[in-house]
N, C-alpha and C positions, 0 to 999 in steps of 0.2 A: 717689127721684125726683130728677132733675137739672134745674136751671134754667140755661138758656142766655141770658145777659144780652143778647147781641146780637140776640135775637129782637125785642125791643121797646124796651129801655131803655138803649141805648148812650150816651145823652147825660148821663153823670154818675151813672147809677144802677147801675153795675157793681160787684159785690163778688166775692170769690174763690169763694164757694159760697152755698148757700141761707141759712145762718146769717149770713154776712157781709152779704148783700143785705138781709135783714130788719133786722139790728141797725144798719145804716147809715141806714136810712130811717124808723125808728119813734120817734125822740125826740119828746116832746111839746113843741110850740113855746111853751107858756106858762110854762115854767120855765127853768132855767139850762142846759139841753142844746140842742144844735143843732136847728134846725127840721126838720120832716118835708119832704123835697123835694117830694113830690106836693102837699103843703099850700102851700108857698111858690110852686111853679109854678102852682098854681090861682089864687093871688092875682095873680100876674103876668098870667095869662090873662084874669082879670076886667078888669084895666087895659087890656090889648090889645083886648079885645072892645069895651069902652066907648069906646075912642078910634078904632074902625073906622067911618069915615064911610059905608061901604057898607051897614051894617046898620041896620035900623029901630030906633027907640027901644024898641019892644015886644020885639024879639028881644034887644036888649042887656039890658033889664031882666030878661027871663025867664032868659037864660043866666047873668047875674050872680047871680040868686037861686039857681039850681040849683047853680052852682059854690060859692057861699057855704054852701049846705046840705050839699054834699059835704064841704067843709072842716070844718064843725061835726061831722059824723058821723065824719070821719077823726080829729079831735081826741079824740073819745070812743072811738076804736078800733072803731067800728062799720063795718068794712071793706065788708061786703056792702051796707049802706045807703048808704055813701059812693059805692061803685062804681055803684049805681043812679042816684044824683044826677048823677054825671059822665056816665053813659050817656045820660041825658035831655038834658044839655047838649050832648053830641055830636050827638044826633038833631036837636035844635033848630038847631044850627049847620049840619048837613047839609041840612036843609030850606031854610035860607037860602042855600045854596050858598057857605058861608063856608069859607075855607081854615083857619080856626081849629078846625074839626071834628076834624082829625087830632091836634091838641094835646090836646083834651079826651078823645079816644079813647085816647091814650097814657097819660094820667093815670088814666083808668078801668081800663085793663089793669094798670097798676102797682099800683093799690089793690086790685084783685081778686087779684093775685098775693100781695100782703101778707096778704090774708085767708086764703089757703090755706097760707101758709108761716110766718106769725108766730104763735108761741105766747104768749098772754098769761097 
């Protein structure tokens, strides 16, 4: 199976092959290795969503909770569970007609990809 990075992850998630992509993105952020990019992007998205004045406080709270849940599952390498949380965040943002939905969707797709390509 071949992964084409340009399909979804052209913003810094590109590796030379499947092994390179997985190994570049799966360091656990709690130790001495580099952070997981989807993890750190999720934290940045939480900040962006929380500072978006066009979103209701309920939407902000719901999305922040879902993204934080996705980060927690990602930190435990529960890629399927993490992708589900990011998918729910994406749906919530889509329902609010937020432009941040695309960012949540990209994170979801990357985490789902990790789940199918990374061997623990």
